[in-house]
Residue frames as a rotation matrix with the C-alpha (Angstrom) as fourth column:
MET 1
0.952 -0.301 0.062 56.39
0.194 0.745 0.638 146.63
-0.238 -0.595 0.768 -18.54
ASN 2
0.550 -0.834 -0.038 60.01
-0.747 -0.471 -0.469 147.46
0.374 0.287 -0.882 -18.10
PRO 3
0.757 -0.211 -0.619 62.37
0.225 0.973 -0.056 144.43
0.614 -0.097 0.783 -17.84
TYR 4
-0.263 -0.965 0.003 65.02
0.421 -0.117 -0.899 146.46
0.868 -0.235 0.437 -16.00
LEU 5
-0.876 -0.025 0.482 62.92
-0.313 -0.730 -0.607 148.23
0.368 -0.682 0.632 -13.42
ARG 6
-0.068 0.868 -0.491 60.23
0.647 0.413 0.641 147.34
0.759 -0.275 -0.590 -10.83
THR 7
-0.728 -0.147 0.670 58.77
-0.326 -0.785 -0.527 149.77
0.603 -0.602 0.523 -8.32
TYR 8
0.111 0.776 -0.621 56.81
0.649 0.417 0.636 149.32
0.752 -0.474 -0.457 -5.13
THR 9
0.112 0.008 0.994 56.03
-0.502 -0.862 0.064 151.29
0.857 -0.506 -0.093 -2.01
SER 10
0.182 -0.096 -0.979 57.24
0.742 0.667 0.073 150.36
0.646 -0.739 0.193 1.49
ASP 11
-0.034 -0.132 -0.991 56.99
0.934 -0.358 0.016 152.47
-0.356 -0.925 0.135 4.67
GLY 12
0.699 0.435 -0.568 55.87
0.271 -0.896 -0.353 155.50
-0.662 0.093 -0.744 2.64
CYS 13
-0.133 -0.825 -0.549 58.91
-0.540 -0.404 0.738 155.33
-0.831 0.394 -0.392 0.34
VAL 14
0.864 0.280 -0.418 59.14
-0.500 0.386 -0.775 154.31
-0.055 0.879 0.474 -3.25
VAL 15
0.044 -0.828 0.558 61.54
-0.206 0.539 0.817 151.42
-0.978 -0.151 -0.147 -3.81
VAL 16
0.667 0.017 -0.745 63.00
-0.745 -0.019 -0.667 151.06
-0.026 1.000 0.000 -7.30
GLU 17
0.308 -0.556 0.772 64.52
-0.042 0.803 0.595 147.66
-0.950 -0.215 0.224 -7.99
LEU 18
0.374 -0.272 -0.887 66.86
-0.923 -0.204 -0.326 147.57
-0.092 0.941 -0.327 -10.96
SER 19
0.387 -0.221 0.895 67.84
-0.115 0.952 0.285 144.25
-0.915 -0.213 0.343 -12.47
GLY 20
0.825 -0.114 0.554 69.91
0.531 0.492 -0.690 142.68
-0.194 0.863 0.466 -15.22
GLU 21
-0.293 -0.928 0.230 72.51
0.943 -0.241 0.228 144.53
-0.156 0.283 0.946 -17.24
ILE 22
0.698 0.487 -0.526 72.23
0.453 -0.868 -0.202 148.26
-0.555 -0.097 -0.826 -16.78
ASP 23
-0.490 -0.811 0.318 73.99
0.727 -0.180 0.663 149.40
-0.481 0.556 0.678 -19.93
ILE 24
-0.934 0.075 -0.349 73.14
-0.203 -0.915 0.348 152.08
-0.293 0.395 0.870 -22.51
VAL 25
-0.612 0.763 -0.209 70.06
0.060 0.307 0.950 150.15
0.789 0.568 -0.234 -23.79
ALA 26
-0.095 0.570 -0.816 68.74
0.942 0.317 0.112 149.70
0.323 -0.758 -0.567 -20.23
ALA 27
-0.709 -0.237 -0.664 69.61
0.520 -0.812 -0.265 153.30
-0.477 -0.534 0.699 -19.33
MET 28
-0.912 0.409 -0.022 67.42
-0.290 -0.606 0.741 154.55
0.290 0.682 0.671 -22.20
ALA 29
-0.253 0.870 -0.423 64.56
0.288 0.485 0.826 152.34
0.924 0.087 -0.373 -20.92
ILE 30
-0.017 0.233 -0.972 64.84
0.980 0.196 0.030 153.32
0.197 -0.953 -0.232 -17.24
THR 31
-0.907 -0.418 -0.050 65.46
0.420 -0.890 -0.179 157.04
0.031 -0.184 0.983 -17.56
PRO 32
-0.515 0.746 0.422 61.87
-0.245 -0.601 0.761 158.11
0.821 0.288 0.493 -18.37
PRO 33
0.441 0.763 -0.472 60.24
0.361 0.331 0.872 156.24
0.822 -0.555 -0.129 -15.49
LEU 34
-0.101 -0.549 -0.830 62.94
0.995 -0.037 -0.097 157.34
0.023 -0.835 0.550 -13.09
ASP 35
-0.913 -0.157 0.377 62.51
0.203 -0.976 0.085 160.95
0.354 0.154 0.922 -14.24
ALA 36
-0.035 0.980 0.196 58.76
-0.108 -0.199 0.974 160.64
0.994 0.013 0.113 -13.57
LEU 37
0.456 0.201 -0.867 59.45
0.728 0.476 0.494 159.29
0.512 -0.856 0.071 -10.08
THR 38
-0.262 -0.667 -0.698 61.87
0.923 -0.385 0.022 162.12
-0.283 -0.638 0.716 -9.26
ARG 39
-0.331 0.216 0.919 59.86
0.607 -0.697 0.383 164.93
0.723 0.684 0.099 -10.82
ALA 40
0.440 0.610 0.658 58.12
-0.197 -0.650 0.734 166.03
0.876 -0.453 -0.166 -7.63
PRO 41
-0.374 -0.580 0.724 59.23
-0.828 -0.144 -0.542 166.38
0.419 -0.802 -0.426 -4.06
GLY 42
0.589 0.545 -0.596 59.03
-0.158 0.801 0.577 163.24
0.792 -0.246 0.558 -2.00
PRO 43
0.802 -0.243 0.545 60.21
-0.579 -0.091 0.811 162.04
-0.147 -0.966 -0.213 1.36
GLY 44
-0.113 -0.912 0.395 62.45
-0.656 0.367 0.659 159.31
-0.746 -0.185 -0.640 0.06
LEU 45
0.737 0.174 -0.653 63.47
-0.636 0.506 -0.583 156.94
0.228 0.845 0.483 -2.69
VAL 46
0.158 -0.692 0.704 65.34
-0.432 0.593 0.680 153.66
-0.888 -0.412 -0.205 -2.33
VAL 47
0.478 -0.144 -0.866 67.23
-0.845 0.194 -0.499 152.32
0.240 0.970 -0.029 -5.33
ASP 48
0.492 -0.249 0.834 67.91
-0.334 0.831 0.445 148.55
-0.804 -0.497 0.326 -4.97
LEU 49
0.212 -0.532 -0.820 70.82
-0.968 -0.001 -0.250 147.44
0.132 0.847 -0.515 -7.10
GLY 50
-0.063 -0.270 0.961 70.83
-0.619 0.766 0.175 143.93
-0.783 -0.584 -0.215 -5.64
PRO 51
0.538 0.347 0.769 69.53
0.266 0.795 -0.545 142.19
-0.800 0.497 0.335 -8.80
VAL 52
0.784 -0.293 -0.547 71.93
-0.606 -0.551 -0.573 144.14
-0.133 0.781 -0.610 -11.08
ASP 53
0.790 -0.496 0.360 74.35
0.510 0.858 0.063 141.81
-0.340 0.133 0.931 -12.90
PHE 54
-0.324 -0.862 0.390 76.34
0.943 -0.265 0.199 144.52
-0.068 0.433 0.899 -14.65
ILE 55
0.767 0.526 -0.368 76.39
0.473 -0.851 -0.230 148.29
-0.434 0.002 -0.901 -14.75
ASP 56
-0.128 -0.810 0.572 78.33
0.974 -0.211 -0.081 150.56
0.186 0.547 0.816 -17.09
CYS 57
-0.899 -0.323 -0.297 78.92
0.383 -0.907 -0.173 154.30
-0.213 -0.270 0.939 -17.25
SER 58
-0.605 0.754 0.256 75.45
-0.137 -0.415 0.899 154.84
0.784 0.509 0.355 -18.79
GLY 59
0.260 0.700 -0.665 73.83
0.584 0.435 0.686 153.18
0.769 -0.567 -0.295 -15.78
LEU 60
-0.301 -0.465 -0.833 75.99
0.943 -0.273 -0.188 155.12
-0.140 -0.842 0.521 -13.37
THR 61
-0.963 -0.024 0.269 75.02
0.102 -0.954 0.281 158.33
0.250 0.298 0.921 -15.09
VAL 62
-0.074 0.997 0.008 71.33
0.049 -0.004 0.999 157.51
0.996 0.074 -0.048 -14.59
LEU 63
0.270 0.150 -0.951 71.96
0.892 0.334 0.306 156.81
0.363 -0.931 -0.043 -10.89
CYS 64
-0.742 -0.556 -0.374 73.78
0.647 -0.740 -0.183 160.16
-0.176 -0.378 0.909 -10.51
ARG 65
-0.733 0.551 0.399 70.84
-0.108 -0.674 0.731 161.85
0.672 0.493 0.553 -12.25
VAL 66
0.246 0.842 -0.480 68.37
0.449 0.340 0.827 160.21
0.859 -0.419 -0.294 -9.87
ARG 67
-0.085 -0.367 -0.926 70.45
0.996 -0.055 -0.070 161.24
-0.025 -0.928 0.370 -6.85
GLY 68
-0.935 -0.355 0.024 70.71
0.355 -0.931 0.087 164.85
-0.008 0.090 0.996 -8.09
ARG 69
-0.468 0.838 0.281 67.01
-0.067 -0.351 0.934 165.14
0.881 0.419 0.221 -8.90
VAL 70
0.330 0.579 -0.746 65.90
0.706 0.373 0.602 163.76
0.626 -0.725 -0.286 -5.51
HIS 71
-0.340 -0.550 -0.763 68.30
0.910 -0.398 -0.119 166.06
-0.239 -0.734 0.636 -3.64
ALA 72
-0.927 -0.034 0.372 67.17
0.202 -0.884 0.422 169.04
0.315 0.467 0.826 -5.73
HIS 73
-0.058 0.984 0.166 63.61
-0.108 -0.172 0.979 168.44
0.992 0.039 0.116 -4.49
GLY 74
-0.163 -0.083 0.983 64.71
-0.918 -0.353 -0.182 168.17
0.362 -0.932 -0.019 -0.88
GLY 75
0.862 0.506 -0.035 64.24
-0.466 0.816 0.341 164.41
0.202 -0.278 0.939 -0.67
GLN 76
-0.006 -0.841 0.541 66.55
-0.805 0.325 0.497 161.59
-0.594 -0.433 -0.678 0.30
VAL 77
0.655 0.156 -0.739 67.81
-0.614 0.680 -0.400 158.70
0.441 0.716 0.541 -1.76
GLN 78
0.136 -0.599 0.789 69.35
-0.724 0.483 0.492 155.52
-0.676 -0.638 -0.368 -0.44
PHE 79
0.168 -0.163 -0.972 71.12
-0.854 0.469 -0.226 152.94
0.493 0.868 -0.060 -2.54
VAL 80
0.604 0.059 0.795 71.10
-0.520 0.785 0.337 149.21
-0.604 -0.617 0.505 -1.75
CYS 81
0.587 -0.459 -0.667 73.99
-0.532 0.403 -0.745 147.11
0.611 0.792 -0.008 -2.92
ALA 82
0.560 -0.461 0.689 75.84
-0.568 0.392 0.724 144.15
-0.604 -0.796 -0.042 -1.48
ARG 83
0.925 -0.168 0.340 77.14
0.346 0.741 -0.575 142.54
-0.156 0.650 0.744 -4.67
PRO 84
0.191 -0.946 -0.263 80.98
0.399 -0.170 0.901 142.72
-0.897 -0.277 0.345 -4.83
PRO 85
-0.370 -0.404 0.837 81.19
0.927 -0.102 0.361 143.43
-0.060 0.909 0.413 -8.63
THR 86
0.456 0.556 0.695 78.87
0.600 -0.769 0.221 146.41
0.657 0.316 -0.684 -8.38
LEU 87
0.906 -0.172 -0.387 80.57
0.265 -0.483 0.835 147.65
-0.331 -0.858 -0.392 -5.18
ARG 88
-0.063 -0.987 0.151 83.94
0.745 0.054 0.664 147.47
-0.664 0.154 0.732 -6.99
ILE 89
-0.164 0.074 0.984 82.57
0.878 -0.444 0.180 149.65
0.450 0.893 0.007 -9.79
LEU 90
0.839 0.513 0.178 81.26
0.359 -0.770 0.527 152.17
0.408 -0.379 -0.831 -7.30
ARG 91
0.584 -0.719 -0.378 84.68
0.396 -0.155 0.905 152.23
-0.709 -0.678 0.194 -5.58
ALA 92
-0.260 -0.775 0.575 86.59
0.880 0.054 0.471 152.54
-0.396 0.629 0.669 -8.82
THR 93
-0.072 0.315 0.946 84.48
0.743 -0.616 0.261 155.44
0.665 0.722 -0.189 -10.03
GLY 94
-0.938 -0.335 0.089 84.55
0.182 -0.694 -0.697 157.32
0.295 -0.637 0.712 -6.69
LEU 95
-0.268 0.930 0.253 80.78
-0.409 -0.348 0.844 156.94
0.872 0.123 0.473 -6.24
MET 96
-0.218 0.147 -0.965 80.94
0.672 0.740 -0.039 154.87
0.708 -0.656 -0.260 -3.09
ARG 97
-0.841 -0.126 -0.527 81.13
0.506 -0.529 -0.681 157.96
-0.193 -0.839 0.508 -0.87
ALA 98
-0.827 0.558 -0.067 78.35
-0.545 -0.767 0.339 159.76
0.137 0.317 0.938 -2.79
PHE 99
-0.088 0.838 -0.539 75.95
-0.419 0.460 0.783 156.78
0.904 0.295 0.310 -2.85
ARG 100
-0.646 -0.273 0.713 76.93
-0.762 0.174 -0.623 155.21
0.046 -0.946 -0.320 0.52
PRO 101
-0.041 0.711 -0.702 75.14
-0.524 0.583 0.621 151.93
0.850 0.394 0.349 -0.31
VAL 102
-0.229 0.091 0.969 73.67
-0.907 0.342 -0.247 149.76
-0.353 -0.935 0.004 2.41
PRO 103
-0.943 -0.330 -0.037 73.26
-0.319 0.869 0.379 145.96
-0.093 0.369 -0.925 2.17
SER 104
-0.655 0.750 0.094 69.46
0.748 0.661 -0.065 145.71
-0.111 0.028 -0.993 2.49
VAL 105
-0.309 0.684 0.661 66.21
0.286 -0.596 0.750 147.51
0.907 0.420 -0.011 1.59
ASP 106
0.592 0.576 -0.564 65.19
0.690 0.000 0.724 147.38
0.417 -0.817 -0.398 5.23
GLU 107
-0.082 -0.717 -0.692 68.34
0.877 -0.382 0.292 149.25
-0.474 -0.583 0.660 6.25
ALA 108
-0.833 -0.166 0.528 67.82
0.466 -0.724 0.508 151.81
0.297 0.669 0.681 3.46
LEU 109
0.122 0.964 0.236 64.22
0.396 -0.265 0.879 152.38
0.910 -0.014 -0.414 4.58
ALA 110
0.500 0.007 -0.866 65.42
0.865 -0.053 0.499 152.85
-0.042 -0.999 -0.033 8.19
ARG 111
-0.498 -0.819 -0.286 67.86
0.776 -0.568 0.275 155.55
-0.387 -0.085 0.918 7.02
ILE 112
-0.404 0.418 0.814 65.26
0.510 -0.636 0.579 157.58
0.760 0.649 0.044 5.16
GLY 113
0.689 0.681 0.246 64.30
0.223 -0.523 0.823 160.46
0.689 -0.512 -0.513 7.37
ARG 114
0.626 -0.573 -0.529 67.53
0.624 -0.038 0.780 160.41
-0.467 -0.819 0.334 9.36
PRO 115
0.837 -0.363 -0.410 70.05
-0.469 -0.861 -0.195 163.15
-0.283 0.356 -0.891 8.75
C-alpha cells in the first residue's frame, strides 16, 4: 500500500493518481512503482495530479522521469491538473508546455491515441 499513489485502468490506459505532498519522501516511495509501470511499452499513461496538495522539485523530477520513460517506449503520457497552486509551479518551472495538463481524467483519456 502506497499512501501517495493509486493506480487503476480505464479505457485500456493505466491511470496513476498521486495524492498528498509529493516531496522527497514521497518521491522515494513512488519512483519504484512508477518505474515498474513505465518499464515496458504501453499505449498510454495518465498521471492525475488532482489530489496533490504540494509538489517540490523531487516530485517534478519523478514526473519528468515518467514522461521520458513513456516517450522512450513509444507511448503517450497525459497529465491531469486543475489546481492553481500546482499549475503555478508547472508554469514557474517551465514544465507547463512539456506536460500540457488537462483538467480531467476523461479529457486525458480522450487525448491518448491522438497525435
